[in-house]
C-alpha positions, 0 to 999 in steps of 0.5 A: 546188065547193071542199070546203075553206077555210083562213084565211091572214092573214085571207083565206079561201082555197078548196081544191077536191076535187083539192087545188088552191088558189084563185088567185082567193082569193089575188089577191082578198085580196092585191091592190087590182086585180081577181083576173083582172087580177092572175092575167093579169099573173102569167101574162104573166111570162116567169119564170112561164111558164118555171116552169109549163113545167118543172112540166108537163114533169115532171108531164104526159106529154101536154103540148103542148110546141111550143104552150107555146113559142107561148104564151110568145111570145103572152104576150110580146106585150101586144096579145094577151089572155092568160088561164088558160083560154087557157093551159090550152086551148093547152098541155094544162096540168093544173097549173091549172084555170079555170071561170066561175060562182059556184063557179068561178075559177082553181085550181092545184096547191099547187106553182104556188100557191106560185110565184104567192104568191112573185110576189105576196107572199113574206110571204103565201107563208110563211103559206100554207105554214104553214096548208096544212101544218097542213091536211095534217097534220090530214088524215093524223092523221084518215086521211080516209075509210075507203077511204083507210085501206085504200089506205094499206095496199096502196100501200106495196109497189106501187112495188117491184112496178112497179120489178121489172116495169120492170126485166124489161120490153123497152125498146121497151115503154117508149120507143115509142108505142102499141101497145107501151105498151098491152102493158105488163105492169102490169095482167096482174100486178095481175090475177093478184094480185087473182085470188089474193087476191079471186077476181076481176080488177078488171075482173070486179069492176067488171062484177059491181058496177055500183052502186058509184061509178066511182072505187072498186075491189074493194080499197076494199071488201075486208077488212083481212086480205086487203089486208095479204096483198095488200101482202105478196104484192106485195113477194114478187112483186117479188122473184120477178120480180127473180130471173127466175122465170117467171109460172107459178112465181110464181103457184104460190108466191103462191097458197101464200103466200096460203094460209099467211098467211091463217088466221094473220093472220085471228086477229090482234087488231091487224088486227081493231082496224084493221078495226073502225076502218075499219067505224066510218068508213064 
């Protein structure tokens, strides 16, 4: 079921829980044909398939590349029935969804939805961009639910930590199939940081909190002070990795850094205000 609707040039367009935009609604309001017919015509277009193939290669590591070629050939044959569902099932695409029923329809990532608009009505595309950007700006201003506020605090330095880990990782782990990828060090490093800050690894917390939603983790329920320190430790850990320090030395320094920061930041009035804001939104 869609969780939001925006109105673009008098047309109500649904946006689902993933942020995907309804191609069905766009087609319904922008064409005299049935939405399914309009979307299928767009999907047959070779330029469309080239765009979709490129988008999936960039965003979908499980794309079935050879099947994408097969689908291109199928679309070129007017005797073949080409539908979004067939496209998704054939290629393993993640940029589109298709479902039947009252709350069904075809939804697509905003990049793909805008490409659809370019084919259908460039003018409508301009208005859709404007309205979609307005919606996202409002969401940023409101910061959404309280868990998102907390996740903003911890997301900033994680990319630095990942970059440092990758720089220290044997190239075979990045280029070979399993079991190498299963041994990438990200989880181990996160476990160390979580243990220092929260006293539990992510897995241990899950085992102790089976009543919590499956898509939540201990960082969502942590206090703001610990999250700020975690963010700081991620940056410090990234630098220690860059300096080729072994894990035992890193863990000792990170523990000392936590013990130094906690009593100071615990007294921060600014962090108290952020904590109050998060509590009010729960």
